[in-house]
C-alpha positions as CSV (number, residue, x, y, z in Angstrom):
1,X,-26.5,-41.2,-7.3
2,X,-24.8,-44.6,-7.3
3,X,-22.3,-45.7,-4.7
4,X,-19.5,-45.6,-7.4
5,X,-20.4,-42.0,-8.3
6,X,-20.5,-41.0,-4.7
7,X,-17.1,-42.6,-4.2
8,X,-15.6,-40.8,-7.1
9,X,-17.1,-37.5,-5.9
10,X,-15.6,-38.1,-2.4
11,X,-12.2,-38.7,-3.9
12,X,-12.4,-35.6,-6.0
13,X,-13.5,-33.5,-3.0
14,X,-10.7,-35.0,-1.0
15,X,-8.1,-33.9,-3.6
16,X,-9.7,-30.5,-4.3
17,X,-10.6,-29.5,-0.8
18,X,-7.1,-29.2,0.6
19,X,-5.9,-27.4,-2.6
20,X,-8.7,-24.8,-2.2
21,X,-8.0,-24.4,1.5
22,X,-4.3,-23.9,0.9
23,X,-4.9,-21.5,-2.0
24,X,-7.3,-19.3,0.1
25,X,-4.9,-19.4,3.1
26,X,-1.9,-18.4,1.0
27,X,-3.9,-15.6,-0.7
28,X,-5.1,-14.3,2.7
29,X,-1.6,-14.4,4.3
30,X,0.0,-12.8,1.3
31,X,-2.5,-9.9,1.3
32,X,-2.0,-9.5,5.0
33,X,1.8,-9.5,4.6
34,X,1.5,-6.8,1.9
35,X,-0.7,-4.6,4.2
36,X,1.7,-5.1,7.1
37,X,4.6,-4.1,4.9
38,X,2.7,-0.9,4.0
39,X,2.0,-0.1,7.6
40,X,5.7,-0.5,8.4
41,X,6.8,1.6,5.5
42,X,4.3,4.3,6.4
43,X,5.4,4.3,10.0
44,X,9.0,4.7,8.8
45,X,8.0,7.6,6.6
46,X,6.2,9.2,9.5
47,X,9.3,8.9,11.7
48,X,11.5,10.5,9.0
49,X,9.0,13.4,8.6
50,X,8.8,14.0,12.3
51,X,12.6,13.9,12.6
52,X,13.0,16.4,9.8
53,X,10.4,18.7,11.5
54,X,12.4,18.5,14.8
55,X,15.7,19.1,13.1
56,X,14.5,22.3,11.4
57,X,13.3,23.7,14.7
58,X,16.5,22.5,16.5
59,X,18.7,24.3,13.9
60,X,16.8,27.5,14.2
61,X,17.1,27.4,18.0
62,X,20.9,26.8,17.9
63,X,21.3,29.6,15.4
64,X,19.5,32.0,17.7
65,X,21.6,30.8,20.6
66,X,25.0,31.4,18.9
67,X,23.8,34.9,17.9
68,X,23.4,35.8,21.5
69,X,26.3,33.9,23.2
70,X,29.0,35.4,21.0
71,X,29.3,32.3,18.7
72,X,29.9,29.7,21.4
73,X,27.0,27.6,20.2
74,X,28.0,27.8,16.6
75,X,29.3,24.2,16.7
76,X,25.9,22.9,17.8
77,X,24.2,24.9,15.1
78,X,26.6,23.4,12.5
79,X,25.8,19.8,13.6
80,X,22.1,20.6,13.7
81,X,22.1,22.1,10.2
82,X,24.1,19.0,9.0
83,X,21.3,16.8,10.4
84,X,18.7,18.9,8.4
85,X,20.8,18.4,5.3
86,X,21.1,14.7,5.8
87,X,17.4,14.3,6.5
88,X,16.5,16.3,3.5
89,X,18.5,14.0,1.3
90,X,16.7,11.0,2.7
91,X,13.3,12.8,2.3
92,X,14.0,13.6,-1.3
93,X,14.5,9.9,-2.0
94,X,11.7,8.6,0.3
95,X,8.9,11.1,-0.4
96,X,8.0,10.8,-4.1
97,X,4.3,11.1,-4.1
98,X,2.6,14.1,-5.7
99,X,1.5,15.6,-2.4
100,X,4.9,15.1,-0.8
101,X,7.3,16.4,-3.5
102,X,6.3,20.1,-3.3
103,X,6.7,20.1,0.5
104,X,10.2,18.6,0.3
105,X,11.2,21.1,-2.4
106,X,9.9,24.0,-0.3
107,X,11.9,22.8,2.7
108,X,15.0,22.4,0.6
109,X,14.6,25.9,-1.0
110,X,14.0,27.6,2.3
111,X,16.8,25.8,4.0
112,X,19.2,26.8,1.2
113,X,18.2,30.5,1.7
114,X,18.4,30.1,5.5
115,X,22.0,28.8,5.2
116,X,23.1,31.5,2.8
117,X,21.8,34.2,5.1
118,X,23.4,32.4,8.1
119,X,26.8,32.8,6.4
120,X,26.2,36.6,6.2
121,X,25.1,36.7,9.8
122,X,28.1,34.7,11.1
123,X,30.5,36.9,9.1
124,X,29.0,39.9,10.8
125,X,29.4,38.3,14.2
126,X,33.0,37.5,13.5
127,X,33.8,41.0,12.4
128,X,32.4,42.5,15.5
129,X,28.9,43.4,14.4
130,X,26.6,41.2,16.6
131,X,23.7,43.7,16.2
132,X,23.5,43.0,12.5
133,X,23.6,39.3,13.2
134,X,20.7,39.5,15.6
135,X,18.7,41.7,13.1
136,X,19.2,39.0,10.5
137,X,18.2,36.2,12.9
138,X,15.1,38.0,14.1
139,X,14.1,39.3,10.7
140,X,14.5,37.4,7.4
141,X,15.8,34.2,9.0
142,X,12.5,33.9,10.9
143,X,10.7,34.0,7.6
144,X,12.9,31.2,6.2
145,X,12.5,29.2,9.3
146,X,8.7,29.6,9.3
147,X,8.6,28.4,5.7
148,X,10.6,25.3,6.5
149,X,8.6,24.6,9.6
150,X,5.3,25.0,7.9
151,X,6.3,22.6,5.1
152,X,7.8,20.1,7.5
153,X,4.7,20.2,9.6
154,X,2.6,19.6,6.5
155,X,4.8,16.6,5.5
156,X,4.5,15.1,9.0
157,X,0.8,15.6,9.1
158,X,0.3,14.0,5.8
159,X,2.4,11.0,6.9
160,X,0.3,10.7,10.0
161,X,-2.9,10.5,7.9
162,X,-1.3,7.9,5.7
163,X,-0.2,5.8,8.6
164,X,-3.8,5.8,10.0
165,X,-5.2,4.9,6.5
166,X,-2.8,2.0,6.1
167,X,-3.7,0.7,9.6
168,X,-7.3,0.8,8.7
169,X,-6.6,-1.1,5.5
170,X,-4.7,-3.7,7.4
171,X,-7.5,-4.1,9.8
172,X,-10.0,-4.5,7.0
173,X,-7.8,-7.0,5.2
174,X,-7.5,-9.0,8.4
175,X,-11.2,-9.1,8.9
176,X,-11.7,-10.2,5.2
177,X,-9.0,-12.9,5.6
178,X,-10.7,-14.2,8.8
179,X,-14.1,-14.4,6.9
180,X,-12.5,-16.2,4.0
181,X,-10.8,-18.7,6.3
182,X,-14.0,-19.3,8.3
183,X,-15.8,-20.0,5.0
184,X,-13.1,-22.4,4.0
185,X,-13.4,-24.1,7.4
186,X,-17.1,-24.5,7.0
187,X,-16.6,-25.9,3.5
188,X,-14.1,-28.4,5.0
189,X,-16.8,-29.4,7.6
190,X,-19.3,-30.0,4.8
191,X,-16.7,-32.1,3.0
192,X,-16.1,-34.2,6.1
193,X,-19.8,-34.8,6.4
194,X,-20.0,-35.9,2.7
195,X,-17.1,-38.2,3.2
196,X,-18.7,-39.8,6.2
197,X,-22.0,-40.2,4.4
198,X,-20.2,-41.8,1.5
199,X,-18.2,-44.1,3.7
200,X,-21.5,-45.3,5.4
201,X,-23.0,-45.9,2.0
202,X,-20.0,-47.9,0.9
203,X,-20.0,-49.9,4.1
204,X,-23.8,-50.6,3.8
205,X,-23.4,-51.7,0.2
206,X,-20.6,-54.1,1.2
207,X,-22.7,-55.6,4.0
208,X,-25.7,-56.0,1.6
209,X,-23.5,-58.0,-0.8
210,X,-22.7,-60.4,2.0
């Protein structure tokens, strides 16, 4: 290869090398950013599912409490059931995947039945029939609660698996990005060597002309 050809090749590599390096780096960081966003979203989904699971249990607990304390805990139950309703609304928007939708619908259906029967139980308590209230709470309401709790637990467990999977994907992407950047770094090293060799050839050629 002539000196001129080597010089042209060095110039071309000087231009293309940084462009390739920047392209690989941008692709790697973009993929990492996407994976990180997925990890964050999955973590948020997991937090919502766990909060819903806790709220269902909390509402059932306060319902039982007001059935045995003459209704004094009714206000706490109302606030707790409002929290379930709010979280269900958020879950209906957030959880749209095929394995999630049936669980959300099951919680919503069971909660609606739970609240309808609660109205009957509270009316019995207010009219002086606490025995009926307790029978409802310890009978059919337990069934509605268990249906809600089972579905909420399934939703939370599914989100935990998805969080773990997204973290593994992020770790894999980070390792891949590191390998690509190392490869680009090695390529840059080879480019520097080629440029030095070309510079030496040019300098030697100049000296020979003298």
